[in-house]
N, C-alpha and C positions, 0 to 999 in steps of 0.2 A: 749595591744595595743599592735598592729603588729609595724615592724622598716617603711612600709610605712606611717602608722595611725603617727606615733611620727614625720615623715618627713616632711608631708601637719601642722600638727599642729604645728610649728616651723615654716613652711612659713609661716602660717596665721598668726604668732604672730611677724612675722621678716621686717612690711612692704615691702612684697613681691619681696625681694630680689634675690630668685629664683621663678619662674614664672613658668617653666616647668621642670615636673621632666622626664630622661630617662630611668627609671625601674619598680617606681613603678606598681603593676598590680593589686592590692586590687579591688575587684568588687563596693564595696564599694566611692570610690573612683570616681567614676561616676555623682554619685549623688549631682547637682549641691545648692541645696537646704544646705546639711552641707557642701558645698567642693566648694562656686561659682569663686574662685578664681584660681583653682587648673588645671594644661594642663599636659599631660603627649604624646611622642612620642611614646608608646608601646599601645597597646586597654589592656583592661579589661583581665583575664584570662578565662570570657566566651567562647570568640571567640575560644581561640588556644583549650581549652576543647572540642570544636565542632569537629575543623581540625583534632584535634589527635585523635576523635575518628572514625570518616572518613576515615584516614590513619591507623585505626586497621582494620576498615572494609574491605580496599582497599587491603591487605593482606589475608585477607579470617581467619583472627582470632577472634573467637567467646567466646573462652577462657580463659581469661588474670587474672594476678594478681596485684594487687595493693599495691605500699607502699606511704606511705605521711606524712610530717614531722608534726611531733605534736606543732600545732599553728592554729593560725584562720586563717592566709592564709591558708595552709595546708588542715585544716579541709575544709573552703568551697570551695576551689579547687576540693578536693578529691570530694564533694559531687555533686557537675557539672558535674563533669568527668564521676563519677560512672552513672548518668542522662543520660549523651547526648552516653555513651554505651550502655547503657541498649535499647536507642532510636533506635539504631543502629541495634538492634539485638543479640549484645555482651552479655556477662555474667561476672560477677566481681567471679574469683575462690577463692579469699582469700583477706581481707584487713589487711593490718597491718600498725601501726604507727611508726615510729622514729624520734629519737632525741641524740644529742651528750650525752646529760647527761645519756641515759640510759645507765644499767649496760652492763656489758659483756655477762652474762648470758641469758640477754634480747635479747640481736641479736643474739645470738647461739640459740634459740627458733624460733626467727623468719626465720631463715637460714633453721630450719628445716623444719618448715612448707614453703619455698620455695621449699626445696628437694623432699619436699611429694606430693607434689603440682602435678597434670597433667598437668598444666598451663606451657608451655614454653617460654609464653614471661611473664614480669612484665612490669608493666608501673611505673616509679620514678615521684612521683610527691612529690620532696624532692630538697632544696638547698643542694651543695657538702658537705657539712661541716657535714649532717648527715647519707652520704654516706657511709663515709669511713670509719666508725666502722664498716656498715654492708659488705664491701667490704672486709675487713680484717676478719670478721664473714666466709664469705664462703670460702674465700682461705683455712682456717682452717678445716672450712670441707669438702673441695674438691668440692664443688658445683660447676661444668661445668653445659655446652649444655644451659642455661640459655638468652633469648635474651631480654636485657635491654630495654627500653622504655623512654625517656628521657622528661619531662614537659618543657615548657619552661624558668620557673622556677629556673632549675637545669643547672648552670653553670659548666662547665669542666675545672679544670684548671691541666694540664696532672703534672707538678708538686708538686702538692699536695700530691697523691697518690705514695708510693711506686712501685716499677718496678713490683713486684708480682701481686698485687693487680688492678694496673694498665692494666695489661694485661687481667682481666675479663670484662673490658669494650670493646672488641676486640668486634665488629659486630654490636654495641651500635647504634640505630637511634635515633633521637630524634630533637625537633623543636627550631630555635634559631630564632632571629629577623633577619627579612633581611639586609643585611651588603652589601656593594659595596665598592668598593677602593674610600679611601678618598685621593683629590690630595694635593700630596707634604709631606704624612703623614709616608712613608717610607725613604725620604730623610733628613726627620726632625731627624727620629732614629738615622739614619745611622752619622748625624754628633755630634750625643752627646759625649762629650767627658771629662774626670776630670779636664785637663788642660784649657779647653773653658766654663765649667759649675759650676764655683767654689761655687757657693750657692746653687748647687745641693746635697739635703746630702746623697741621694740615690745611686749617681752615682758611688763614690768608692765602697760601699759593690756589685752591681751590675757588676762593672769592675772586681773583683778579683772572680766575680763566673761565670760569663761569661770563663775565660780563663786562670783559675785555679791558680791565683798568687794571691801576698800580694803587698801591698804599704808599702813603711817606713813610718813608726808615729814618728814622733820626732829624726829622725836619725837608730832606729832600727824596727826590725821585728815584726810582732806581729800575730799571728796565727789565723788566723778565727776558733773559735769553738775547734774542736777536727778531723778538716779534715786535713788531712795532704795532703802540696801543693810541698813537697819535694824541699821547699828553694827558689820556681821559685818568683824571684820576678818581680812587672808590671813596664813594661816601658816608657808609653803612648805610645809604638809607634805600640800597635795590632791594628788589623785591623777586626771591626765590619764586615763590610760588606763579608769578609771571612767566616767568622761564620755562615751568612746565617740568614735566617728571622726565623729559627727554636728557636734561642735564646732569642726571644722577645715573642715568644710561641704565635703569632698572627694567630694562624691559625681559631682562631674565633674572629673575630671583631664585633660582633652583637650587643655586647650593647657598646664597642666604637662608633660604626655607629649611635648609638641612641642619646648620645651624640654629635655627629657633627651635627646631624639634629635640635636638641634641641637650640644649638648655632644658625645655620643660619636661624631656625623659627623667635629666638630673633632679631636678626639682620635685616632680613629682614620687622618686626614688627618695629622697629626702626626709619629703613631706610622711611618706608610709612608713620612712623608718620611725621618724619622730613621732607620729602618733598613734606608734605601736600598743595593741594594748595586750595587757598580758594573758597568757592563754590562746595569742592568736598570731603572732610573731613567726618568723619564718626562720628561727634556730634551734637548735636543742630543745625539747621538749616544749615546743612554740612559747618559745621565752622571748625578751626584748631587748635590745641594747641599751646600754648606758649614756642615753643623750650627752651627757656631759663627757662622756671619751668615745666619740663616735671614731670607729677604725675604715679604713677606707674599704678593707674587703666586708662590712660588712656594710657598705654604699653600694660594693660589686652588686652583691648579694643579692638586693633590692633591684636594683638596676634589672637584672636577668630576669627579674620577674615580675615589672611592670607591665601593664596590660591596661591603656587611657585611652579614649575615644578626643580628637582634637574637634575645634567648633566648626572645621569643614565637615565634620564627621567620618574622619580617616580614624583607622583605629594605626595604634603602637604600640609595638610591643616588641622583644627579641625571640629569635629562634635560639636550636639548639648551638648553632655556630656563631652566635652575638649578632645576627645580622637582622634589619627589620625587611620587613617585607614591604618593599615601596614598588610606586606604582610611578610609570615614566610619562612623562608627558612629547607630545610628539610635535615641534617647530618649526613652521617657514621664515625661511629669511626673507622680506619681501621690501626692497627696494621702488622706491618711485621714481616719476619722471623726476620731482623737485629734486631729489637724492632724500630724500626722507625716507626713514626707514624702520622699521618693528619687525618685533618676532610673533610671529602670529602662533596660537596653539591648537592645531585642523588635528588632533587626534590624542590617544592615550590608549598607555598598555597600562593591563590588569595580571599582573602577577598570577590570582587567584581566580581567574580566567578559566574556562574551560582548553583543554589540549589542543590548539590550533586557531584560538578564540580571542587570544588574549588583548586583540590590535580592536579598536574601533577609532574609524579614523572618515574624516571628511573631508575626501580629496577634493570637491569642486571648491574648498574655499584657500586651495593650494597654489598661489601665484608661481606658475615655474618663470627659468629665465627666458630672453627676447626669442630664443630660439622657437621653443614649443609652446602651443596653445593648446596643447593637450599632455596626456601623463604621456613623459618619452618613450621611447621603445630603444631597449638595450639587452638584444639579442642575438649571441653568435651565428644561430641560421633562424628563418623565422620555422613560426611554430609548422609543426607537418598538418595541409588540414584532413578532412575526415575522407576517407576512402585514399588515403594515402600512409607508408609507414615509415618508418625512421630505417635509415642505414648509417651506421656512426662512420665517420672519416676515422682513416687509420694514422693511429700519431695523434689526434689530436682529443679538448677534452669530452666526455659527452654531452654535453651542450652544443656542439658543432658537428650536424647531421647534416644529411640530404636525404632525401623527400622521394621516394620511388610508388608509383600507383599498386595498390593491391594485385594480387594474381588474379589470374581467372577461377569465380568460384569463392572468392576471397572478399571479406569487406573490412572497414574499419570505422567505425560507428564516432570514435574519438580523437579528438586530437594529439598529435606526438604519439603515438601506437608504435611500441616495438613491433608489434607481430599482429599480422590478419589474423582476422580469426574466419574459419573456414564455414560456408552454410551447409547446412544441411543436404542430403542426398535429395531430397523433392523441392528445395527452393536455390534461387540462383541470385548475384548482387543487382542491384539498378545500377542502370546507368553512371552513378557517383560513386559507388561501391559502397556506400554506410548504409546500405540496409538489406535485407534477405528477404525475397518475396519471392512467391511459389511459382515455380517455370509453368511457365506457358502450356498448355496441354495441344499435341502434334500430332493429326493424322490425317490421310488423305480425306478432304469434302467434296462433296458438289458443290460448293456455293465455291469453292476457286479456282482460278480459267485452269488448271492443270487437273483438277478433276473433273468440273465439266468438258473439256474435249476430249476426256478416255472415255468420258460415259457418252458423249456424244458420237466418239468413233466406235463402240461399244454397239450401241444399238443400231449406225447403221450398215453397218456390217451385218448385224444380224439380220435387219429387211433387204438388205442385198442378198442374203443368203437364201432366204425366203423367197425373195422372189424369184433366184433359180430353181429352188426346189418348189414352185409354181410352172415354171418353163418345165420342169422335166415330168411333173405329173402332167400339165396340159398335155406334149409331144411323148407320153410313154410307149406308143406304138410305133415312134419312129426307128427305122436301122440305128442312128447314133446311140440312142438312150437305153435300148435294148441291148447296145453289144454292152460286153464285160461287164453285165451283170448289172441291171437297174437299181434292183433290192437294195445292193451295195452303194449305188452313188445315191439313191434316197437314206440311207441310215449314216453316210459322210456327212451329206449338208446338215439332217437332222442335230448332227455331234458338233460342225461346225456351225452351228448355231446355237448352242450350246456353249459352244466353246468361246463366242462372242460375249454372251448375255454373262459366263461366271464372272468374266472380268468384274462385274459391276457389284460383286459381293465384294469385292476388295476395297472398294468407294465408302467412303463415312465412317463411322466410330464402330471400331472393335468391340461387340459382344460375343458372350460364349457362342450363340450359335454360328454367327458368319463366321469365328476363326475356325469351329469346326469343318464350315464346309469350304471355306477359301479353298485350302491346298486339295482336299479330298477331291470335290468336286472337278476341279482343275484337272485331279491328276487323272479318274475315270474317263472323263469326254475327253481328254486330249487321248488317252490311252484307245478308246473307245475311234475316235479319229486314226490314229495311225495304224492301228489291227486293220481297219476297214481298207486303209492305202493297201496295206501288206497283202489283203486278201485280193483286192484289184489285180494287184500284181502277178501273187499267183494264180490268176483265173487269167491271164491273160497266159502266162507260160503255159501254163496246162492247154489250155485252148490251142495254141499253135501247134505245139509238141504233139497233141492227139491227133494231128492230121492224120501222122500213118496208120493203115489199118491196122498193122501188126506193134505199136504204142502198145506200152503197159499202162499210160496214162488214162489210156481212155475212159477206164471205168472212174477216175476221179473227176470227172467232165459231170457238171452238174453244178447244184447250190449247197449241197451237204460242204464242202470240203469249206467253202469263203465262210461260209455261217459258220462253221466249228472253229478254222481261223478267228475268226472274230470274238468268238466266244469266249473260249479259252484263253486268247492274249487277252481280251478285257478283263477276264473272271479275274486271272492273278493281280491285275492293279487292284481290283476291287479288294480282292482279300488283304494285301497291304494296308491300302486305307483302312480297312475295318478292323486289321491290328494295331493299327494308328490309335483309330479313336477309344478304342477300348486300351489299351495299356497307358498310353499319353499322351492324352488327348487335349489337343491346341485351345488355348484359353488366352482371355485381352490380360495383359501388365504395360505397367507402364516400368521404362526404361529410364531409371532415374541414374543410372553407372554414368550415361552420356556426359560427357564433362561441357555442357551449353545450357543455355539458358533453357532450351525447349525441353518439355517435358514429353517425350514418345510414348503414346499410348497406342500401342502392336500386340501383335498376335505373337503367344511368344508358342511356338511350334513344336512344347515340349521334347522328346527327343529327336535329335534333328538327324538320328541314323532312319529314323522311318521317312524324312524328307528326302535324303539321298537316294534311298532305297527307289521309293515312287518317282524321283526325276532320272534316276540310272535306267531303272527297266525301262520308262520311256524313251530314253537314250536307244536303249540296244533297239528295242520298236522301228526307231527311225531309222538306224544305222543297219538292219537285216533289210527294210526294205527298200533301201537306198540302194545295197549291194543288189538284192535279186531283179531291181529294175533297171538296175547301170548293165544288166549281163542280159536283160531281157528288151536292149534300148534298140536292136536291129532285126528286131524280126521283123517280118514285113506285111503290111498293112496300113491304108491310108489312116487308120483309126486306132494303130495300134498306142495304148497309155501308156505305155512303157517311158516313152522319150519326155513326156508329163510329170507323170511318177517320177523320172528320176531327178528333173532340175526342181521338183515342188519339193524332194527327200531334202536336196542340195541347200535349198531355201532355210527350210523346217531346220535342218542342223545347224546349218549355220547360224541363226538364231539364236539357238539356243547355246552353241558354243560361246558364244558372246555374251549372253547374258548372265553366264556364272560369275566371271571377274568382275561386270558389273554392279551385280547383283553384293557380291561381298565386298564391292568398295564404296557403299551406298548406306544409309538407313535412312528410319522414320519414314517420312512420307516418300520421300522420291525413291528408297528401294521398292516400294509396293508399288510406283509409277513405273520403275523397270521393269518387274514381274510381269504387268497388265501390259507393258509394251511388247516383252517378247511374245507374252500370250498372241497379243490384237497381230500384228506384223507375221507369226509363224501361223497360225490361222490364216491369215489374208493370204498367206505365199503358197497354202494348198488349194483353197478356192480357187485362187487367179491360174495356176498353173495348168489345174485338172479339169477346171469347169468355161472357164473363158473361152477358149476354143470351140467347145461344144455348144455356148450359147451362143458363140459366133455364126457358126455354121447353122443352128436351128432357127436364128430370127434373120440373119442377112443372107444366107448362102442356103435356103432350101433346097436346093437342087442337089447340093451334095451330098444331102440329108435321101440317101437313096441305100438299100440293097448291091448296087451294081456298085457303087463306088467304093463303098465299106468292101468288098473282094475284090474288088480292084487290086494291081498291083502297083498304083499309083500310077500318076499323070506319063510316066516315060511308059508304061505297059501299054496303055491307051492308045 
């Protein structure tokens, strides 16, 4: 049974001689079924534990040690305090019990636990009697730099400690019951004197300690224990006011003030009872008591209903549990270099304050111990910065964690975030991963080097093609131009020129019109080009096979067959592209599904089946042209185009076969660039393989540009 409980039981059995306690804090005393007549000017330690947890949180301490006295009150208070700290987001680094009866080795072991712990803050939930041997052990082990936080049950008496261990309390903060100046109390203390207070058995001993002197006892000196007073005698003329208030150690008047409140509460109850007027009493039918026969239960009844205001403005009343709604002061123990000490009130706890706002504190007025010049840090893990999230360490408290960066596409705009937030589809995290920003628009532009280069190559090749067309038109009457259908050559050159220029549609910001024209124009002009190549190949075959007078192919000699081939083959591609535009027209879109900070502006091709049909049909034309040209490659003639067409179609097919995997493995502007490169390289292959040799003959070997050379069997036959 604790002292608080013994005190109450004694009170219950002593005819209510003491109805109000100024210091008992056990939570069980609030149970009015067990203790119906118990009142106190302090609240139970439940609220002070909550307030202490909020104070710990205010300083940002999440990793604290806890020392508690080995008693019923210590156990209960420790559990409440632990729960409140954990509710507020903190963790207990270690929990050790204290008792003055423990051995020295036990205290040394507790000291080592404190020393090894990374927690810089230690909460002490114990009476100072049990703390003293711990401070002695801390001093012996030279443990410094730990900040002690004292609960309400820990009353600090400076004279109780040695000078060495007392210094370990420098920078300590704690909660004490609210106190204010007691009118006339200081005057009363200074009026004390051995000559005027002869019945006070302690006054002479106090006087000797205060002034370091001795009183004569029966005419002779009597030394105090082993202290050396150098033979100085007490005269009674010493002045207490010259010694100041430190001599009384009245830095902390918190519990004295509670006694003061208890006395005033009892006085108010008696006053209300005595001055009761008939009809306004608190008993049956508003009756009053007989002041000549006042019963304890009547006084208790008035005590439970008192409500008055002190000179400080503090309201005093008891709640249904018999507790007052008491405030707490936050104190800071400050010891200066000259070993002077003081308890400085640095804040206050207001129970009636809003939830989470009960504490008001001036942190700048706190003096920490010599290791710290600012608020100490006591955490198991440093807070995770913005852009990082916490990952708990397995088997350790929640305050111990590691910080890892947010994943791609996620942000954390607060510290100590457990989960990162995913950005919207059209947004992307900034470099710090603490904010979502709009994705950057990306498309192949004329301004960037890649777009500029491709556009320049496209225009250059189209100019070269136009120049070759000019040469062919200018030398249209020469045999080499007339050979193998010059109209097809003109059409092929014109189609190749449009193939080069069609690449320009792929560069720049995609809009509705350009998206509709990109693939369709590309498909049509390339189909016309390949159709022309196929027609030229068929013309070569017919021309050489029809030399036999009895050949059935003679009726196909002329312009109708090649023109029909070009028309029919091109018409099929036109029909495919028209159906594409009608049923699933391409349109611009943002590719927000891409896991990148880039928001790709591209053309949605609509039904991909139409795109593959267009590419597939063009591939079929190219393969047929290649096969026919390959079969006709050995036909005799110095200007037999089948060899050149075979090689050109080999280049064409190779380019587009390599284009497909490259196209599917890229995205954004690089996918567009791959397609443009395939268009330019395949068109350039056709242009170079079919026309470069002819231009060489026309411009540099004009003597070969003759009918005799054309119809000859080659250099060996001549």
